[in-house]
C-alpha positions as CSV (number, residue, x, y, z in Angstrom):
1,M,0.0,0.0,0.0
2,N,1.3,3.4,-0.9
3,K,2.2,5.8,1.8
4,P,0.2,9.0,2.0
5,K,1.8,12.2,0.8
6,I,2.0,15.2,3.1
7,T,1.4,18.5,1.3
8,F,1.2,22.1,2.6
9,G,0.1,23.8,-0.6
10,K,-3.7,23.8,-0.2
11,I,-6.2,23.7,2.5
12,Q,-9.6,22.2,1.6
13,L,-12.7,21.8,3.6
14,A,-13.7,18.3,4.7
15,V,-17.2,18.7,3.2
16,K,-16.0,18.4,-0.4
17,K,-13.9,15.4,0.5
18,T,-16.7,13.6,2.1
19,E,-18.9,14.3,-0.9
20,K,-16.2,12.9,-3.2
21,I,-15.9,9.8,-0.9
22,D,-19.7,9.3,-1.0
23,A,-19.7,9.5,-4.8
24,D,-16.8,6.9,-4.9
25,K,-18.8,4.7,-2.5
26,E,-21.8,4.9,-4.8
27,E,-19.7,3.9,-7.8
28,N,-18.2,1.0,-5.8
29,Q,-21.6,-0.1,-4.8
30,D,-22.7,-0.1,-8.5
31,D,-19.6,-2.0,-9.5
32,A,-20.3,-4.5,-6.6
33,A,-23.9,-4.9,-7.8
34,T,-22.8,-5.7,-11.4
35,S,-20.1,-8.0,-10.2
36,T,-22.4,-10.1,-8.0
37,S,-23.7,-12.0,-11.1
38,G,-22.1,-15.5,-11.3
39,F,-19.7,-17.0,-8.9
40,G,-17.5,-13.9,-8.8
41,T,-13.8,-13.9,-7.9
42,F,-11.8,-14.2,-4.7
43,G,-10.5,-10.9,-3.1
44,K,-11.1,-7.4,-4.2
45,S,-11.2,-6.2,-7.7
46,E,-8.7,-3.6,-9.1
47,K,-11.3,-0.9,-9.1
48,E,-12.1,-1.5,-5.4
49,K,-8.3,-1.4,-4.6
50,N,-7.8,1.8,-6.5
51,S,-10.8,3.4,-4.9
52,L,-9.7,2.3,-1.5
53,N,-6.2,3.7,-2.1
54,I,-7.8,7.0,-3.2
55,A,-10.0,7.1,-0.2
56,I,-7.0,6.5,2.2
57,E,-5.0,9.3,0.5
58,E,-8.0,11.7,0.7
59,L,-8.5,10.8,4.4
60,A,-4.8,11.5,5.0
61,E,-5.1,14.9,3.2
62,D,-8.2,15.6,5.3
63,L,-6.3,14.9,8.5
64,E,-3.4,17.0,7.4
65,S,-5.6,19.9,6.4
66,Q,-7.5,19.6,9.8
67,R,-4.2,19.8,11.7
68,V,-3.1,22.8,9.7
69,K,-6.4,24.5,10.4
70,E,-6.0,23.8,14.1
71,I,-2.5,25.2,14.1
72,M,-3.7,28.3,12.3
73,G,-6.7,28.7,14.6
74,I,-9.4,28.5,11.9
75,T,-11.2,25.5,13.4
76,E,-11.4,26.9,16.9
77,F,-14.2,29.4,15.9
78,G,-16.4,26.8,14.4
79,R,-17.6,29.2,11.6
80,K,-16.8,29.7,8.0
81,A,-14.2,32.3,7.2
82,K,-15.2,35.0,4.8
83,T,-13.0,35.9,1.8
84,F,-12.5,39.5,0.8
85,D,-11.7,41.3,-2.3
86,I,-9.1,43.8,-1.2
87,T,-9.2,46.0,-4.3
88,S,-12.9,46.4,-4.1
89,E,-12.8,47.3,-0.4
90,I,-10.1,49.9,-1.0
91,A,-12.1,51.4,-3.8
92,K,-15.2,51.7,-1.5
93,A,-13.1,53.3,1.3
94,R,-11.8,55.9,-1.1
95,E,-15.3,56.7,-2.4
96,K,-16.5,57.1,1.2
97,S,-13.5,59.4,2.0
98,T,-14.3,61.6,-1.1
99,V,-18.0,61.8,-0.2
100,S,-17.1,62.8,3.4
101,T,-14.8,65.5,2.3
102,K,-17.5,67.0,0.0
103,L,-20.1,67.2,2.8
104,P,-20.3,70.1,5.2
105,P,-18.8,69.6,8.6
106,N,-22.2,69.4,10.5
107,T,-24.1,67.3,8.0
108,E,-24.2,63.6,7.5
109,E,-25.3,61.7,4.4
110,K,-25.9,58.0,4.1
111,T,-26.3,56.4,0.7
112,D,-28.3,53.3,-0.2
113,E,-25.1,51.4,-0.8
114,D,-23.8,52.2,2.6
115,E,-27.1,51.1,4.2
116,S,-27.0,47.9,2.3
117,D,-23.4,47.4,3.2
118,S,-24.1,48.0,6.9
119,D,-27.1,45.6,6.8
120,S,-25.1,43.0,5.1
121,D,-22.2,43.5,7.6
122,D,-24.7,43.2,10.5
123,E,-26.1,40.0,9.1
124,E,-22.7,38.5,8.3
125,K,-21.0,39.7,11.4
126,D,-21.5,36.4,13.1
127,D,-20.1,34.5,10.1
128,V,-17.0,36.5,9.7
129,V,-13.8,34.9,11.1
130,G,-10.3,36.1,10.7
131,P,-8.7,39.6,10.3
132,L,-10.6,42.4,8.7
133,P,-9.4,44.0,5.5
134,A,-7.0,46.9,5.7
135,K,-8.6,50.3,5.1
136,D,-7.3,53.5,3.8
137,P,-5.4,55.2,6.7
138,E,-6.4,58.6,5.5
139,A,-10.1,57.6,5.8
140,S,-9.8,55.7,9.0
141,S,-7.9,58.3,11.0
142,G,-8.8,62.0,11.0
143,H,-6.6,65.0,11.2
144,G,-7.4,65.6,14.9
145,S,-5.8,62.4,16.0
146,K,-2.6,63.2,14.2
147,V,-2.3,66.6,15.7
148,T,-2.8,65.3,19.3
149,K,-0.3,62.5,18.7
150,K,2.3,65.0,17.5
151,K,1.5,67.2,20.4
152,D,2.0,64.3,22.8
153,D,5.3,63.5,21.1
154,N,6.5,67.1,21.5
155,E,5.5,67.1,25.2
156,S,7.2,63.8,25.9
157,A,10.3,65.1,24.1
158,D,10.3,68.2,26.1
159,S,9.9,66.3,29.4
160,Y,12.7,64.0,28.3
161,D,14.9,66.9,27.5
162,D,14.2,68.4,31.0
163,L,15.0,65.1,32.6
164,S,18.2,64.7,30.7
165,D,19.2,68.2,31.6
166,S,18.7,67.5,35.3
167,E,20.6,64.3,35.0
168,D,23.4,66.1,33.2
169,D,23.5,68.6,36.1
170,D,23.8,65.8,38.6
171,E,26.5,64.0,36.5
172,S,28.6,67.2,36.4
173,N,31.4,67.6,38.9
174,V,29.7,70.5,40.6
175,G,26.5,68.5,41.0
176,L,28.3,65.4,42.3
177,A,30.3,67.6,44.8
178,N,27.0,68.8,46.2
179,R,25.8,65.2,46.7
180,I,28.7,64.5,49.0
181,P,27.5,64.6,52.7
182,A,30.3,66.7,54.2
183,S,28.7,69.8,55.5
184,H,28.9,68.8,59.1
185,E,31.5,66.8,61.1
186,V,31.4,64.8,64.3
187,Q,34.3,63.2,66.1
188,M,34.2,60.0,68.2
189,V,37.2,59.0,70.3
190,H,38.0,55.3,70.3
191,G,41.4,55.4,71.9
192,T,44.9,56.4,71.1
193,R,45.9,53.7,68.6
194,S,45.1,53.3,64.9
195,I,41.6,52.3,63.8
196,L,42.0,49.3,61.4
197,A,38.4,48.2,61.0
198,L,34.9,49.9,60.7
199,A,31.5,48.3,60.3
200,S,27.9,49.4,60.5
201,D,24.7,47.3,60.6
202,P,22.4,47.5,57.6
203,S,19.9,49.7,59.5
204,G,22.5,52.2,60.6
205,A,21.6,52.1,64.3
206,R,25.0,50.9,65.5
207,L,28.7,51.3,64.5
208,A,31.6,49.1,65.5
209,S,35.3,50.1,65.4
210,G,38.3,47.9,65.9
211,S,41.8,49.1,66.8
212,I,45.3,47.8,66.5
213,D,45.4,47.5,70.3
214,S,42.7,44.7,70.0
215,S,39.9,46.9,71.5
216,L,36.4,46.8,70.0
217,C,33.9,49.7,70.6
218,F,30.2,49.6,70.0
219,W,28.5,52.9,69.2
220,N,24.7,53.3,69.5
221,F,23.5,56.4,67.8
222,A,20.1,56.3,69.5
223,G,21.5,56.3,73.0
224,M,24.5,58.7,72.6
225,D,24.5,62.4,73.4
226,T,26.9,65.1,72.5
227,S,29.7,63.5,74.5
228,M,29.8,60.8,71.7
229,R,30.9,58.0,74.0
230,S,30.7,54.3,73.1
231,F,28.3,52.2,75.2
232,R,30.5,49.1,75.3
233,T,34.2,48.3,74.9
234,L,35.5,44.7,74.5
235,N,38.7,42.9,74.0
236,P,37.6,39.8,72.0
237,A,40.9,39.0,70.3
238,E,43.2,38.9,73.3
239,N,46.3,40.9,72.1
240,Y,45.8,40.5,68.4
241,P,45.0,43.5,66.2
242,I,41.5,43.6,64.8
243,R,41.9,43.7,61.0
244,S,38.3,43.4,59.8
245,L,34.8,43.8,61.0
246,C,31.6,43.0,59.2
247,Y,27.9,42.9,60.1
248,S,25.6,40.1,58.8
249,V,22.8,40.8,56.4
250,T,20.2,41.0,59.2
251,G,22.5,42.9,61.5
252,D,22.1,40.5,64.4
253,M,25.7,39.2,64.2
254,I,29.2,40.7,63.7
255,M,32.3,38.9,62.5
256,I,35.7,39.7,63.9
257,V,38.9,38.9,61.9
258,S,41.9,39.4,64.0
259,G,45.6,38.6,63.7
260,N,45.1,35.0,64.9
261,S,43.9,32.1,62.8
262,Q,40.4,31.8,64.3
263,A,37.6,34.1,63.4
264,K,34.9,35.0,65.9
265,V,31.2,35.8,65.6
266,L,29.5,38.0,68.2
267,D,25.9,38.8,68.7
268,R,24.5,42.3,68.6
269,D,25.4,43.0,72.2
270,G,29.0,41.7,72.0
271,F,28.5,38.2,73.4
272,E,30.4,35.4,71.7
273,K,28.3,33.0,69.5
274,L,31.0,31.2,67.5
275,E,34.7,30.7,67.2
276,C,36.0,28.9,64.2
277,V,38.2,25.9,64.7
278,K,41.9,26.0,64.1
279,G,43.5,23.8,61.5
280,D,46.4,21.4,61.9
281,Q,49.6,23.2,61.1
282,Y,51.5,20.0,60.2
283,I,49.3,19.0,57.3
284,A,50.5,20.2,53.9
285,D,47.2,19.7,52.1
286,M,44.9,22.6,53.2
287,S,41.8,20.7,52.1
288,R,42.5,18.1,54.8
289,T,42.5,20.6,57.6
290,K,39.3,21.8,59.3
291,G,40.3,25.5,59.6
292,H,42.9,28.1,58.9
293,T,46.4,27.4,60.0
294,A,47.9,30.9,59.7
295,Q,47.0,34.5,60.4
296,L,43.7,35.8,59.0
297,M,43.8,38.7,56.6
298,S,40.1,39.7,55.9
299,G,36.6,38.5,55.9
300,T,33.1,39.3,54.7
301,W,29.5,38.0,55.1
302,H,27.5,36.3,52.4
303,P,25.1,39.0,50.8
304,H,22.1,36.6,50.8
305,H,22.6,33.9,53.5
306,K,22.8,35.4,57.0
307,G,24.6,32.4,58.4
308,E,27.5,32.1,56.0
309,F,30.7,34.2,55.9
310,L,34.0,34.1,54.1
311,T,37.6,34.4,55.5
312,S,41.0,34.7,53.9
313,A,44.3,33.8,55.6
314,M,48.0,33.6,55.0
315,D,47.7,29.8,54.4
316,S,46.7,30.7,50.8
317,T,43.1,29.7,51.3
318,L,39.6,31.2,51.3
319,R,37.2,29.3,53.5
320,L,33.4,29.6,53.6
321,W,31.9,29.0,57.1
322,D,28.4,28.3,58.4
323,V,27.4,29.6,61.8
324,T,25.6,26.3,62.6
325,N,28.8,24.3,62.2
326,K,31.9,25.7,63.9
327,N,34.0,22.5,63.7
328,H,34.6,22.4,60.0
329,H,34.6,24.8,57.1
330,K,31.9,24.5,54.4
331,I,33.9,25.2,51.2
332,I,37.6,25.8,50.7
333,I,39.2,27.7,47.8
334,K,43.0,27.4,47.2
335,V,44.6,30.5,45.8
336,R,47.5,30.0,43.4
337,G,49.9,32.5,41.9
338,Q,51.7,32.4,38.6
339,G,53.3,29.1,38.1
340,G,51.1,27.3,40.5
341,L,52.8,28.6,43.6
342,K,50.9,29.7,46.7
343,T,50.0,33.3,47.2
344,V,48.3,35.1,50.1
345,P,44.8,36.5,49.5
346,N,44.8,39.9,51.3
347,A,41.3,41.1,50.6
348,C,38.1,39.2,49.6
349,A,34.6,40.3,48.5
350,F,31.3,39.0,47.1
351,T,29.4,40.5,44.2
352,P,26.0,41.9,45.1
353,D,24.2,38.9,43.5
354,A,26.7,36.5,45.2
355,T,27.5,34.8,41.8
356,L,31.2,35.7,42.1
357,V,33.7,35.7,44.9
358,G,36.9,37.7,44.3
359,T,40.2,38.2,46.1
360,G,43.1,40.6,45.8
361,C,46.4,38.8,46.4
362,V,49.8,39.9,47.7
363,D,51.4,39.3,44.3
364,G,49.2,42.0,42.7
365,S,46.7,39.7,41.1
366,I,42.9,39.6,41.2
367,Q,41.2,36.2,41.1
368,M,37.5,35.3,40.9
369,W,35.5,32.2,41.2
370,D,31.9,31.4,40.2
371,T,29.9,30.2,43.2
372,R,27.6,28.2,41.0
373,K,30.5,25.9,39.9
374,T,33.3,24.1,41.5
375,F,36.2,26.2,43.0
376,V,38.9,24.3,41.3
377,S,39.9,26.8,38.7
378,T,39.3,30.6,38.5
379,T,36.6,32.1,36.4
380,H,38.4,35.4,36.0
381,C,42.1,36.0,36.7
382,I,44.1,39.2,36.2
383,R,47.7,38.4,36.9
384,Q,49.2,41.8,36.4
385,A,46.3,43.8,38.0
386,H,48.8,45.9,40.0
387,Q,52.5,46.1,40.3
388,K,54.1,42.7,41.0
389,G,55.0,42.3,44.7
390,S,52.7,45.1,45.9
391,E,49.8,44.0,48.1
392,I,46.2,44.7,47.0
393,T,44.7,46.2,50.1
394,S,41.1,46.2,49.0
395,I,38.7,45.2,46.3
396,Q,35.1,46.4,46.0
397,F,32.3,45.6,43.6
398,S,29.8,48.3,42.6
399,Y,26.3,48.1,43.8
400,A,25.1,47.4,40.3
401,G,27.8,44.7,39.9
402,N,29.2,45.9,36.6
403,K,32.4,47.5,37.9
404,L,35.3,46.5,40.2
405,L,37.5,48.8,42.2
406,S,41.0,47.8,43.5
407,R,43.5,49.5,45.7
408,S,47.1,48.6,46.2
409,L,50.2,49.7,48.0
410,D,51.8,50.8,44.7
411,E,50.0,54.1,45.2
412,T,47.4,53.4,42.6
413,M,43.7,52.6,42.4
414,K,42.2,51.0,39.4
415,I,38.6,50.7,38.2
416,W,37.6,47.7,36.0
417,D,34.7,46.8,33.8
418,M,33.4,43.3,34.6
419,R,32.7,42.6,31.0
420,A,36.2,43.3,29.9
421,L,38.8,42.6,32.5
422,K,41.9,42.6,30.3
423,E,42.6,46.3,30.8
424,P,41.4,48.7,33.5
425,L,39.1,51.5,32.6
426,H,41.2,54.1,34.4
427,I,44.2,54.2,36.8
428,F,44.2,56.8,39.6
429,N,47.8,57.6,40.6
430,D,49.6,59.3,43.5
431,L,47.5,57.8,46.2
432,Y,49.9,57.0,49.0
433,A,48.7,54.3,51.4
434,R,50.7,53.2,54.5
435,Y,48.6,50.4,55.9
436,D,47.7,47.1,54.2
437,T,44.1,47.6,55.2
438,S,43.5,50.8,53.3
439,D,40.3,50.5,51.4
440,C,38.3,52.0,48.5
441,L,34.6,52.1,47.8
442,F,31.7,53.2,45.6
443,S,29.1,55.7,46.6
444,P,25.6,54.3,47.1
445,D,24.5,55.5,43.7
446,D,27.7,54.3,41.9
447,R,28.5,57.7,40.6
448,L,31.5,58.4,42.8
449,V,34.6,56.5,43.7
450,V,36.1,57.2,47.2
451,T,39.5,56.4,48.6
452,N,41.9,57.8,51.2
453,Q,45.2,59.4,50.8
454,C,47.6,59.2,53.7
455,Q,50.0,61.8,54.7
456,P,53.0,62.0,52.4
457,R,56.3,60.7,53.3
458,E,57.7,64.2,53.7
459,Y,55.7,64.9,56.9
460,S,54.9,68.5,57.8
461,A,52.4,70.0,60.2
462,D,50.3,71.6,57.4
463,N,49.8,68.4,55.5
464,Q,46.6,66.5,56.3
465,S,45.4,63.1,55.1
466,Q,42.5,63.5,52.7
467,L,39.4,61.8,51.4
468,V,39.5,61.8,47.6
469,F,36.3,61.7,45.5
470,Y,36.4,60.8,41.7
471,N,33.7,60.7,39.1
472,A,33.1,57.0,38.3
473,N,32.2,57.7,34.7
474,T,34.5,60.5,33.6
475,F,37.3,59.7,36.2
476,E,37.8,63.3,37.0
477,L,38.6,64.6,40.5
478,V,35.4,65.9,42.2
479,N,36.5,66.9,45.7
480,K,39.1,66.5,48.4
481,I,38.3,66.7,52.1
482,G,41.1,67.2,54.7
483,V,40.4,64.9,57.6
484,A,43.1,65.0,60.2
485,E,46.8,65.3,60.8
486,A,47.0,61.5,60.9
487,H,46.7,58.7,58.4
488,I,43.3,57.6,57.1
489,I,42.9,53.8,57.2
490,K,39.3,52.9,56.9
491,T,36.3,54.6,55.1
492,L,32.7,53.6,55.3
493,W,29.8,55.3,53.3
494,H,26.5,54.0,54.7
495,P,23.9,53.8,52.0
496,K,20.8,54.4,54.2
497,L,22.2,57.0,56.6
498,N,24.1,58.8,53.7
499,Q,27.0,59.4,56.1
500,I,30.7,58.9,55.8
501,F,32.7,57.3,58.7
502,V,36.5,57.6,58.6
503,G,38.9,55.7,60.9
504,C,42.1,57.6,61.5
505,G,45.5,56.7,62.8
506,D,45.2,58.7,66.0
507,G,42.4,56.6,67.4
508,T,39.5,58.8,66.4
509,V,36.5,58.0,64.2
510,K,35.1,61.0,62.3
511,C,31.6,61.2,60.8
512,Y,30.7,63.5,57.9
513,Y,27.0,64.1,57.2
514,D,24.7,66.6,55.4
515,D,22.0,68.3,57.3
516,K,19.5,67.9,54.5
517,R,20.6,64.7,52.7
518,S,21.6,62.6,55.6
519,F,19.2,60.7,58.0
520,R,19.4,59.6,61.6
521,G,22.9,58.3,62.7
522,A,25.1,61.1,64.1
523,K,22.3,63.6,63.6
524,L,20.5,62.1,66.5
525,C,23.4,62.6,68.9
526,V,24.2,66.2,68.1
527,T,20.8,67.5,69.4
528,K,21.0,65.6,72.8
529,T,22.5,67.5,75.7
530,Y,25.0,65.8,78.1
531,R,23.7,65.2,81.6
532,K,26.2,64.5,84.4
533,K,25.3,61.5,86.4
534,K,25.2,61.6,90.2
535,H,27.3,59.0,91.8
536,A,26.3,57.6,95.2
537,E,28.8,58.4,98.0
538,I,30.1,55.6,100.1
539,G,31.1,56.4,103.7
540,G,34.4,54.7,104.4
541,L,35.2,56.3,107.8
542,S,34.9,54.1,111.0
543,Q,32.3,55.2,113.5
544,V,32.2,54.5,117.3
545,I,28.7,53.8,118.6
546,T,28.1,54.9,122.2
547,P,24.4,54.2,123.0
548,H,24.7,55.3,126.7
549,A,26.6,58.6,126.1
550,L,25.0,61.9,127.1
551,P,23.2,63.8,124.3
552,M,25.8,66.5,124.3
553,F,28.6,64.0,123.8
554,R,26.7,61.7,121.4
555,Q,28.2,61.5,117.9
556,E,25.7,61.9,115.1
557,K,25.4,59.0,112.7
558,S,27.1,59.7,109.4
559,R,24.5,59.4,106.6
560,S,25.3,58.8,103.0
561,S,23.9,61.0,100.3
562,R,21.5,58.2,99.3
563,K,20.0,58.0,102.8
564,K,19.8,61.7,103.0
565,M,18.0,61.9,99.7
566,E,15.5,59.3,100.8
567,K,14.8,61.2,104.0
568,D,14.4,64.5,102.1
569,R,12.0,62.8,99.8
570,L,9.5,62.3,102.7
571,D,9.6,66.0,103.5
572,P,7.0,67.8,101.4
573,V,8.8,71.1,101.7
574,K,12.3,69.8,100.7
575,S,11.0,67.6,98.0
576,R,8.7,70.3,96.7
577,R,5.7,68.1,96.7
578,P,2.9,69.6,94.6
579,D,-0.6,70.1,96.1
580,L,-2.7,67.1,96.5
581,P,-5.6,66.7,94.1
582,I,-9.1,67.9,95.1
583,T,-11.1,64.9,96.2
584,S,-14.5,64.6,98.0
585,G,-13.1,62.4,100.7
586,Q,-11.8,63.3,104.1
587,G,-8.3,64.5,104.6
588,G,-8.2,66.7,101.5
589,R,-8.6,70.3,100.9
590,V,-12.2,70.0,99.9
591,A,-13.2,68.0,103.0
592,S,-11.9,70.7,105.3
593,S,-14.3,73.3,104.0
594,G,-17.2,71.4,102.6
595,G,-18.2,68.4,100.6
596,T,-18.2,69.9,97.1
597,L,-16.0,72.2,95.0
598,S,-18.7,75.0,94.9
599,S,-18.8,75.1,98.7
600,Y,-15.1,75.4,98.8
601,V,-15.1,78.3,96.4
602,I,-18.0,80.1,98.3
603,R,-16.3,79.8,101.7
604,N,-12.7,80.6,100.7
605,L,-13.0,82.9,97.7
606,G,-16.5,84.4,97.4
607,L,-17.1,85.6,101.0
608,S,-14.9,87.0,103.6
609,K,-17.1,85.7,106.4
610,R,-17.9,82.1,106.9
611,V,-21.4,80.9,106.2
612,E,-22.8,78.0,108.2
613,D,-24.4,75.1,106.4
614,D,-27.4,74.9,108.7
615,Q,-28.8,78.4,108.3
616,D,-31.5,79.6,106.0
617,P,-30.1,81.3,102.8
618,R,-33.0,83.8,102.7
619,E,-32.3,85.0,106.2
620,A,-28.6,85.2,105.4
621,I,-29.3,87.5,102.5
622,L,-31.8,89.7,104.4
623,K,-29.1,90.5,107.0
624,Y,-27.6,92.8,104.5
625,A,-30.9,94.5,103.4
626,K,-30.5,97.5,105.8
627,E,-26.9,98.0,104.9
628,A,-27.7,97.9,101.2
629,E,-30.3,100.6,101.5
630,E,-28.1,102.9,103.5
631,D,-24.9,102.4,101.6
632,P,-25.7,100.9,98.1
633,Y,-22.5,99.6,96.7
634,W,-23.1,96.8,94.1
635,I,-26.2,97.6,92.0
636,A,-27.6,101.1,92.7
637,P,-24.4,103.1,91.7
638,A,-24.3,101.4,88.4
639,Y,-27.7,102.6,87.3
640,K,-27.6,105.9,89.2
641,K,-27.3,108.1,86.1
642,T,-29.4,106.1,83.6
643,Q,-32.1,104.7,85.9
644,P,-35.5,106.6,85.5
645,K,-37.3,107.8,88.6
646,P,-39.9,105.3,89.7
647,I,-43.6,106.4,89.7
648,Y,-46.0,104.5,92.0
649,T,-49.8,104.5,91.9
650,N,-51.6,105.6,95.0
651,N,-54.3,103.1,96.1
652,A,-55.7,104.3,99.4
653,E,-58.0,101.4,100.0
654,G,-55.4,98.9,99.0
655,E,-57.8,97.0,96.8
656,P,-56.7,95.8,93.5
657,D,-57.9,97.6,90.4
658,A,-61.0,96.2,88.7
659,K,-60.4,94.2,85.6
660,K,-61.2,95.9,82.3
661,P,-64.2,94.5,80.6
662,K,-63.7,92.7,77.4
663,Q,-64.5,94.7,74.3
664,S,-67.0,92.9,72.1
């Protein structure tokens, strides 16, 4: 049997095919009727076979046409599609447009053809399936719509020009300099040694600073006043310097990276929650050890998972830890230099989306790994990122994740494009850095690049360390801020507070903010006044108690200020106790002069003489009748000039006047 052919050239309705099949069946029946005479033959005749093959081919074509219709969406409506003559429809549309242009603006004319067309359209509206024919655009759209659209385009263009102008103003160096929050300055004293680490929680309520003398200070902006004192000072790393501090994503934990090989995690109040395990120093393969075997260099938290953090150490490894498991690291990354030799990762950082983890090494290279793959080989590696042999002190990804910033001890800072890491976008020179923890950062809107410039080697009293701000797009110098006559080590620009914190070499932490653009933070402390606390005195002198001595020789008992304060509190005069509230009970002011407030007012304020409660009020008033006639004081003098003279009627008999009769 021949295989059916699949064709895409024509689409025919199944009705015609079925009619053709019925006709073939009738012919087959006639043939069968004629062939029934005699004994006949075994099997089917050639005509029957040919007709059967034709029927099978036609059924296959019908099935194929039905599938094509379903794909095109014709059979879903269940109605017959109407065919159109495009040329005739365009001619009708042009005739209508010419007629409408000849008519007056306020008149309407409807021809018989239009009525018939509209009637036929209404009748065939249910039968029409598929797209309508294209009409003349001039006839379908009037002139008014074109004008309004053009007007809208002009308005949108004007608004876009205004927006672009405002953005250009912000992108200019003057506009960017105004966006730097540096109009006010506040100083916080940590100690006398250099500040190597700064960290702030995501909400901006607290700040932590770590020093080279292993002291850690917590600053609470909501509880501080103008004295700017820290509310807690700890020594969590024994005698090791604190190299790095970092708050978790939720702000409930803080990681401490010190000079030893074990990182610590503290809670928000400074109590220890975790201390990483120390690795075996006598094992050469670092993947076999449970923790770091050498001094830690830096660390950071995972940007998405609040329980994971990353540390780098001098054992040439990066280790990812989980707070729930302190006995073993989660992931280890071995850092290799050129030629497969070990190199020390001095700084590490995550991208904002946590897809890459990068490190800046001591040999001047920058290496990155993809967190979605194995950490065997690097995803990006820049061997000659900085001068060979010069430590990279800090690497920082932009908030958008498309740029990378690196700072080194070769007095340069470089900005890189993550899409093309072969060459840096720009190199910022003459940036002297003294400490291996000097950092660099992006502004919260990624428009500025900030770094510190330490005092030059030729020290003089006039030279100050400076904060340097560059334009991240044009790489031009925007502003310089002189901070102190000491080196700047750490810089932190908080995105929510919009405040800049600077850790200096003289043990001070300076905060720069703008009165209009900054929020909370140090602004809360400036307005609070400092109140001196009263300390309780403790009597340390010995006292001889003589209970049977004469009063003139008896020694008075020495009382502490607390006991004296408690005794003075009981005295209403010394304690300046306010008047008791007016109540209706006994013992109060009201009860001493009556039972109600009105009686109290009458007895004490209204009258000079006391009035008894049991006397008749009418008799009490008539007592003053004679005195009021002789010496009128209250009412009569007020109406003396305006009061008319009274005229009284004389009625000798004393009988009342007769009533007047009603008038009918």
